[in-house]
N, C-alpha and C positions, 0 to 999 in steps of 0.2 A: 554710179548707181545703175543697176540694170533696169531698163525701162519696161513698162507693161507690154509695149508692142514687141520688144525683143523676146520676152518670155512667151508671148502668144505664138510668135512665129516658130519658136523652137517646139512648142507643143503641137502645132499643126504639122510640123515636119515629122515629128514622131508618129503622129496619127497616120500620115501618108506612108511612112516607112512600114508601119504595121500592116498596111494593105498587102505587102508582098510576102510577109512572113507569118501573119496571124492565121490561126485555124489550120495549121498543117495537120493533115490526116483527117480533116473534117469531111462532111458529106460529099459524095460524088456529084458531078455537075447536074445530073438529071434528077437529083433529089430522092433517089431510091437506093436501097441497099438490101441485098438478100431477098429481093422480091417485095420488100416493104417500102412504103413511102416514108422518107425521112424528113423530120422537122428539127431544125437546130434553133434553140431558143437562147438568146443572150440575156442575162439578167445581172443585177447587182444585189447580192444577198444582204449586205449590210446597209444598203440604201432602202430602209424599211418603208418608205412611201411607195415602193413598187412591189410589195409582197404579194399582192393579189394577182400579179402577173409574173411572179418570181418565186421567192422563198416559200411562202405559204402555199401557193398554188402547186408547187413541186411536191411539197411534203404531203399534201392532201391527195395527190394522185388524180385530181379531177380531169385533167387534160387527157391523160392516158386512158381513163375510163371512157371518156367521150369519143376518143379516136378509135379505140378497139385494136385488135390484133393486126390489122393491115398496115399499121403505122408504127414507127419507132421515133422516140423523142430523145434528143441529146440536149442536156442543159449545160450551158457554159457560164461560169461565174466570173465577174470582173468588178474591179473597184470603182470604175467610173464609166461614163458612156462612150468615151473616145475609142477604146479598143473594140467596142461593140459596133460602132459606126465603121471602123476600118474593116472589120470582117464582113459587114453587110455590103460595103463597096466591092469587096472581093468575092461576094457570093457565098461566103462561108457561114453566115448567120442569116436565118430567114425572118425571125421575129425577135425584136429586142425591146427593152424598156429603159428609159433614161429621163433626165430632167429637161426642163424647158429650153435652156440654152444649148445643151448638147443636141436636142432635137432640131434646133435651127441649124446647127453645124451639120447634122446628119442630112438635112434637106439640101443644104448648100453643096455638099460633096456629091450628091447623087442626082440632082435635078437636071444637070446638063448631059447626063448619060442615060439614054432610055433603058438600057439593059440593067442599070443599077438603081433606077428610081425607087424611092421609098414613099410611104404614106403614113401619116399619123392617124391611127384608127380608133384609139380610145384613151381615156385618162385612167390612171391608177388611183392617185390621191392628189389633193391640192390644199392650199391654204389661201384664202382670198386676200389676206393682208401681206403675205410673204414670210410668215414665221418659220417656214421649213428651212430657211437659210439664216445663219447667225455668225457673229464674230465674237470670239472669246479671247481672253488674255490670261496670262499666268495669274494665280491667286494673289501673289504679292505685287502685281503690276501697279504702278502709280496711275495708269490710265483710267480715267473715269468716263470719258466720252470718246466717240470715234475720232474726233478732232485731235485728241491726245496722241494718236498714232501717226501724226504727220511726221515725215522724215524717218519712220521706222520700217522694219521688215515685216511683211504680212504673208503668211503662207496661204496659198489657194491653189486649187486645181484649175489652171487657166482654161477658160471656155466652159466651165461647169456652172450649174445654177448658183452655187455659193459664190463663185467669182462674179457672176453677173450682178448679184445683190450688192456685193462689195463695191463694185464700180459705181453703181447708181447711188449707194449710200454715201460714198466719199464725195461725189459731186454735190449731193444735197447738203453735205457739211461744208462745202466750199473748198474742197481739196481736189486738185487735179490728180486723177488716178494714175496717170502716166509719169508724173514727175513728183507728186507730193508724197508718195510712199514707194517702197521697193517691194513689188509683188514677186514672191519666190514661188515658182511653179513646182508644186509637189503633190504627190498622191496623198490622200487623207491620212493613212497611217504614218507616212514619213513626216508630214507636217505636224502631226500630233507629237511625235518624238522631238522635232525641232523646237516646238513651243516649250516642252518640258525641260529641254537642255538649255534654253535661252538663245538658241540660234535664230529664232524669229520672235518678234514681240506681239504678234497678233496671228490669229488663225481663223480664216473665213471659209466655212464649209457648209455642206448641205446635211439634211437629216441622214443619220442620227448622230453624227460625229460631235457637234457642239454639246448636245445633251449628254453624251457618253462621258466626255472629258469633265463636264461639270459634276456629273453624278459620281465620278471617280475621285472627285476633289482635287483634280489636276488643273482646273481652270475656273475662271469666273466669267459669266456672261457680260459682255460689254455692249453689244448691239444686237437687239432683237429685230430680225427682218421685218416684223410686223410694223415697225415704226416707219418703214418705207411706204407701206400701204399699196403695194403692187402685187397682184396675185402671182403665185408660183405653183408649179405643178410638175408631175411626172406623167409620162404617157407611154403608150405602146406604138411602136413603129414597125412596119413590115416591108419586105421587098415586094414591089408591085408585080414583078414577073412571077414570083412564087405564088402570090395570091391569085393571079389569073389562072395559073396551072392547077392550083389546089384550093379552090374557094371553100371546099368542105372542111379543110384543115383550119382555115381562118375562122370559119363559123364555130367550129368546135373550141378553138382557143378562146374566143370572146365569150362564149357561153360558159366555159370553164372559169374564166376570169370573173364573170358575174356570180358564179357559184361560190367562188372563194371570197368574194366581197360580201355575199350574204352570210357566209360562215363567220367571217370576221365580225360582222355586226351582231350576230346572234350568240357568238361565243368569244367575246373580246379577250377575256383573261386567258382562256385556253389557247387562243390564237397567238397571244403574246408569248406564252410559255413555249409554244411550238417554234416560233421564229427565234426565240432566244436559244433554244436547244440546237437549232440548225446553224446559227450564225456565231454563237459564242458571246453575243451581246447580252448584257444583263436584262432580265425580263422587265425590270423596273423602268429601264430606258425605252424598251420597245413599247411598253404600255403607255408611257408618257406621250408618244406620238400616235400610236395606233389604237388606244383605248377609247371608250366613250368620251365625247367632248375633247378628244385628243387634238394635237396640233395638226394632224393629217385628217382631212375629210375624204373618205373613200367613196368615190362616185365615178363611174366609168364614162358618164356622158360628156360630150365635148361642148362645154358651156360657152356662151358668147363672151362672158367675162374673161375666160381663159384665152380665147382666141384673140381678144383685144389686147390682153397682156403680152401675148406672143408678138403681136405687131409692134407693141411698145418696146420690146426687147431688141428688135432688129438693129436699130441705130447704135446701141451699145456694143453689140458684137462687131459691127463694122469698124469700131474704133480699136478693137483688139489687134488686128493685123490684116495684111493684104490677102491672107488666105481665105477670108470670109467675103463672099461676093454678094450676099443677100439672097433672099428666097422669095418665091411666090407662094404665100401661104394658102391662097385660094385653091391651088392644085395639090398642095401637100396635105392639107387637112381633109379627110374623107370619112364621114361617119356612116356611109352607106352600109358597110358590113355590120357595124354595131347596131344600127337601127333594125336590121334584119334579125340579128341575134337577140336583141332586147325585147322586141314585141311592142304592143300598144302603149305601154307605160312610159315609153321613151320621152315623149314631149312633156309629160307632167314632171318627170324627174329632171329633165333638162332645165326646166324653168325654176327649179328649187335650188337654193344654196344652203338650206338648213342641213346640219350634220345629221345623217340618218341614225348615227349612234349617239344617244344622249345618256347622261347620268340621270336616273330617275329613282323614285322610291320615297320613303319618308325618313327624314333626319332623326336618328335615334336619340339625340341629345336635345336638340332645339325643338323636336316634335312638330315639325312643319313639313309640308310637301317639298320635294326637290324638283322644281319645275321651271327654273330659270337658267338657261344655259350660260348666261353672262356671269352667274355667281356659283353655279353648281361645282362642288369640289368632291374629292374622293380620298378615302383612307384605305390603305392595304396593310393589314397587320400580318406579321409573320405567323406561319402555321395555319392561316385562314384560307379556305378554298374560294371565298368570295370577298369582294370589297364592300366597304360601307359608304353610302352616299352622304354628302353633307350639303345642306341648302346654301350655305355661304362659307367663305373662308373663315369667318369668325366662328361659325358653328364647327368647322373642321378643327380649329385650334382647341375648342372645348372637348371635342372627341379625343384628340391626342392627349390633352392634359389629363383627361379622366380615364385613360386606358390602363393606368396602373403599371403593372409589370410587363404587360404585353408590349412586345417590340414592334416598332413601326418599320415596316419594310419600305413603304413609300407613301407619301402624301402629296396630292396634286391640287393646285389652285389655279384659277384663271387670272391673268393680269387684269387689274381693274380698268385700265384704259383700252388695251388691245384685245383682251380675251385669250391671249396666248397661254396655254396650259403649261405650268411649270412646277418644279419641286417646291413644296412649301418651305423646307428648311434651307433652300438656296435662293429664296425670293427676298426682295427688299420690302420691308413692312412699314406702313404708316398707321398711326392711330388717329382716328377722327373723333374728338371729344363730343362732337355734335352728331355723330353717326346714328342712324336709326337702329332699332333693336336688331341684333344679330348681324350688324354691319359696321361695327366699330373699327375693325382691323382690315386694312386694305393691302393686298400684295401686288408687287410689280416685278417684272422679270429683270429689270436693270435699275441702277442708281439714276441714270439719266431720265428714265421714265417716271420714277418717283419724284425726282426734282421738278420735272415739268408739271406734275400734278400738284405739288405743293405751291408752286407759283400761282396756280388758280385757286388753291384752297389753303391759304396761309395758316389756318388754325390747326392743320394736321401736323403731326410730329413724327420723326423717324424713331422706330423702336426696333430692338433686336428681336430675332425669332424667339429666343428663350424668354425674353421679357413679355412678348405677346402671348406666349403660352401661359405664363403665370397670371397675366392680367385677364385673360379670356375667361378664366373660371369665376 
């Protein structure tokens, strides 16, 4: 069995090799080209928790508008953060976005070399409980809990945020991540194919891959990262040397990121459609994460909870392999640029962890206000340019049951225990015979989560989605 440490060392070796070959033909050393100042931005189009610094930002053109004609921007798309880090070390990418674990690796690879030093300057999106990362299995898998994968092969991108969650979750389940499972180091698309073919029995990845496979009916959610209750996030990192030489570019980038964040909050459905068009991802999956009350909370501020989570993650990366030497986060995290770009509202927004994008309105069936984020749900009917709010999951079921011939494009509900937004028809449902009005039916992202709830509420019973729809009327 190939150990986790061996897989990690191979991944780190590939990352270092990438430093010598990545970015061929990229910007010249002085960052200028044809009389224009050049900015190279590395992003991950399908990692939709980074869209405000990547896919959506690029499509809106906000950065180019703020920079003007004196600058030229080159966008480079990658599947994971590792190649972005490799190119930053080589001076081939100036600004990049990636997840919390890759950010730590980025800092580790650059902090000992002054000319290559990088800084974390903003957050794109986060989830305070860790739901951006999940583990899925094949639909017909006999596994019902993470412990059932002991001795099995699990696909993960070693050193990624999804991998970090897997390591911590396995330890919490009493499984040694280096010997208890075989971690197969694969890029997300490769791992997805391996799961479908049976080459691996589990798939641990970051937003939006788990949601995509479940939506495509190719997988079943086994472990919701929210069960770990450790914050996870993606952020923007830049080369310190470039920032010192071109502080005006950094200011423009961060202001453009804030512009894109505001656009996403004000036009969530259109933003999802735009990202879907740019990436090929289903809009329903993008909206699951990036819509109001979505799994991702988009907020650029560098919150203390996220900094603490980053410190918490360091020991886990040290166990991956000898290539990670640790980092000094006090010098890596720098919100000076963001504070300047943000303005006087920074401290207020820094202190808030409420999702700025909420599901609001009046429930058209239950005829009550939609004002509780813990229960607010949402219905997206085909052919409709807007979605419908639902006060509770039970009210959502009534809306769906009463929709008649209208086809449901997607329906979203929050997990009863963790709040993770999930597809209603892929959720595990319980019926509470003693539930209050409009709260009889309770959804969960996983069977394990529903089982834990039943242990504390023995009168609840498991019901199928179709049965819940019929009974809700």
